[in-house]
Structures are given as C-alpha cells and as structure tokens.
N, C-alpha and C positions, 0 to 999 in steps of 0.2 A: 774767071772764077765767080761764082755766085756768092751773095752775102751769107747764105746758109753754110756753104762750104768753108768760108773764112771763119765763121763763128765756131763751127765744128772743129776746125784745126786749132783755134785758140783754146777751146775747151780740152782738147786732147793734150795740148802742150801743158796746160795747167794741171791736168791729172797726172801726167808723167812726172812733172816737177814735184808734185806732192808725194808720189811714190818714191822718188829718189831721195827726198828729204826724210821720209819715214824709214828708209832702208838702213841708215846709220844706227839709230837707236835700237832697231830690231836686231841688227847684226851684233851689236855690242852686248845686248842683254843686261844693261845696267852697270856694266864694268866701266872703269875709268880708263881713258887712254893714257899712255906714258907721256911724261912732260915734254919730251922731244917731239912727239907727234903734234901736240898742241902748238908748239913753237912753229913747226912747219906749216900747219894750217893757218896760223895767224899771219904768216908771211906770204901766203898764196895770193891774196887780194892785192896787196901793194905791188907784188911782182907782176901780176897780170896787168894791172893799170900801167905800170912802167913800160911794159912791153907794148901795150896798145898806144901809148903816147909816143914811143920811139918809132913805131911803124907808121903812125899817122904823120909824124913830123918829118921823117926821113924818106918815106916812100913817095916816089914820083913815077907812077906807072910801074914799069919793070926795072927802073933804074934808081940808084941811090941819089937823092936830091939834098945836097947840103948847100945852104945859103946863109943870108943875113939872119933869118929867124933862128936857124940852128946855132949860130954864133951867140945870139942874144940869150937863148936858153942855156947854153953852156956857161956863159959868164954869170948868169943868175944862179946856176947850179953850184958853181965854185963859190960864189958869195954866200949861198946858204950853207955849204959845207964848212965854211969858216965861221959860222955862227951868226950870220946876218938875219935881219928881219925879213919876213915874207913880203911885206908891203914894199919895202925898199928894193927887194929882188925883182918884183914885178916891174917897177918903174925902171930899174936898171936894165932889165931885158928889153923893155920897150925902147929905151934910149939907145942902147947898142944897136938894136935892129934898125931903128930909124937912121942912125948915123951911118951905118954900113950901106943902107939902101940909097942914102943921099950921095954917097961917094961914088 
C-alpha cells in the first residue's frame, strides 16, 4: 500500500467516526435519555476493557491458556474485592505469579 492510500484510509476512518459521534445528538434531538440507558452506557467501557483483558490473558491461540499469571491475577482480584489497595494487589499478583513459576 502506498503512503497516500494509508493517509486516505486514516482520513476516511476519522470522517466515519465523526459521523457516528454526530448521529447520537442528531437522533435524540435534544431529548434526555432515560436514567437506565445512561447507566448501561457508563458500564460499556469497563465491560469491554474487562473482556479484552480476559481474552488477552487467557487466549493461547485456539486454546484456553491458564497458568501462573492467571492465578496471580485471580488472587489480586479477590484481594481487591475484599477492599484491598491496588498497589498491594499488584505486588501480590507479581509475588503469586513468581512463586508459582518457581515451583
């Protein structure tokens, strides 16, 4: 592909993104969305991020790959659910992962 084609594709993607972003306010016409819709919209980004993290952590080609790093993340997740600090959770995940890899 030539540089001109790449830049044209980038420009086209930017234009389509701008049109998609403009479609919402145009379709609503100044009306407010119901509160439950706003709640769903606010949860979409964290849900997508969680899905991407799970896929990148657990995917090993066409197979499910569970190992020491998965156990470390799980331990840190449980620690965070119990109200722990994020900094301690990162160190805990690293320590559990290192310990399991050493064994």
